[in-house]
C-alpha positions in Angstrom: 22.9 150.2 -22.1 22.3 146.6 -20.9 24.9 143.9 -21.0 23.4 140.5 -21.9 24.9 137.3 -20.5 23.3 134.4 -22.4 24.0 131.8 -19.7 22.3 133.9 -17.0 19.4 134.7 -19.3 19.0 131.0 -20.0 19.0 130.2 -16.2 16.4 132.9 -15.6 14.2 131.4 -18.3 14.5 127.9 -16.8 13.8 129.4 -13.3 10.6 131.1 -14.7 9.5 127.9 -16.3 10.2 125.8 -13.2 8.2 128.3 -11.2 5.3 127.9 -13.6 5.5 124.1 -13.2 5.6 124.5 -9.4 2.5 126.7 -9.4 0.8 124.3 -11.7 1.7 121.3 -9.5 1.2 123.1 -6.2 -1.8 121.0 -5.3 0.1 117.8 -5.9 2.5 116.0 -3.6 5.4 116.5 -6.0 5.8 120.2 -5.0 5.7 119.4 -1.3 9.0 119.9 0.5 10.6 122.4 -1.8 11.7 125.4 0.4 11.8 128.9 -0.9 15.0 129.5 -2.8 15.2 125.9 -4.1 13.9 124.1 -7.1 13.1 120.4 -7.6 14.8 118.6 -10.5 14.4 115.0 -11.7 17.6 113.3 -12.6 18.3 110.0 -14.2 18.6 108.4 -17.6 15.7 105.9 -17.3 14.3 106.0 -13.8 14.2 109.5 -12.4 15.1 110.5 -8.9 14.0 113.9 -7.4 16.6 116.3 -6.0 16.0 119.7 -4.4 18.8 122.1 -5.2 19.4 125.8 -4.5 18.3 128.1 -7.3 21.8 129.7 -7.1 23.0 126.5 -9.0 21.1 127.7 -12.1 23.8 130.4 -12.7 26.7 128.0 -12.4 28.4 127.1 -15.7 28.5 123.3 -14.9 24.8 123.3 -14.0 24.0 125.3 -17.1 25.7 122.6 -19.3 23.2 120.1 -17.8 20.3 122.5 -18.5 21.4 122.8 -22.1 21.5 119.0 -22.4 18.0 118.8 -20.9 16.8 121.5 -23.3 18.3 119.5 -26.3 16.6 116.3 -25.2 13.3 117.5 -23.9 12.8 121.1 -25.0 10.5 122.6 -22.4 8.1 119.7 -22.4 9.3 117.7 -19.4 7.8 114.2 -19.1 7.7 114.3 -15.3 6.0 117.7 -15.2 9.1 119.2 -13.7 12.6 120.1 -14.7 14.2 116.9 -15.9 17.9 116.4 -16.4 19.2 113.5 -18.4 22.2 112.6 -16.3 23.3 109.7 -14.2 22.4 110.2 -10.5 26.0 109.6 -9.3 27.4 112.3 -11.7 24.6 114.7 -10.6 25.3 114.1 -6.9 29.1 114.7 -7.5 28.3 117.9 -9.4 26.0 119.3 -6.7 28.5 118.4 -3.9 31.2 120.4 -5.9 28.8 123.3 -6.3 28.0 123.3 -2.6 31.7 123.7 -1.9 31.9 127.0 -3.9 
């Protein structure tokens, strides 16, 4: 009998999709510089800035809230061709610094 954890399943789905985007964009410069175990995300409300974060963040509840917000706004059709999070850059930087401290 398997126990399902919706948040982790959602994170796995996002990771699979971002992996597909990375494979699709592997010949472009946007995928350059993303080390194994990390994922590139685009953050910002109007102009997007690229961040490279550990995939372990995908399972963190605070990060999953951002992923849910991104899903509500964009679905799985990201305008930049990669995982896009509609959040202010300063808030995202604060969140990632807190997650690095865990």
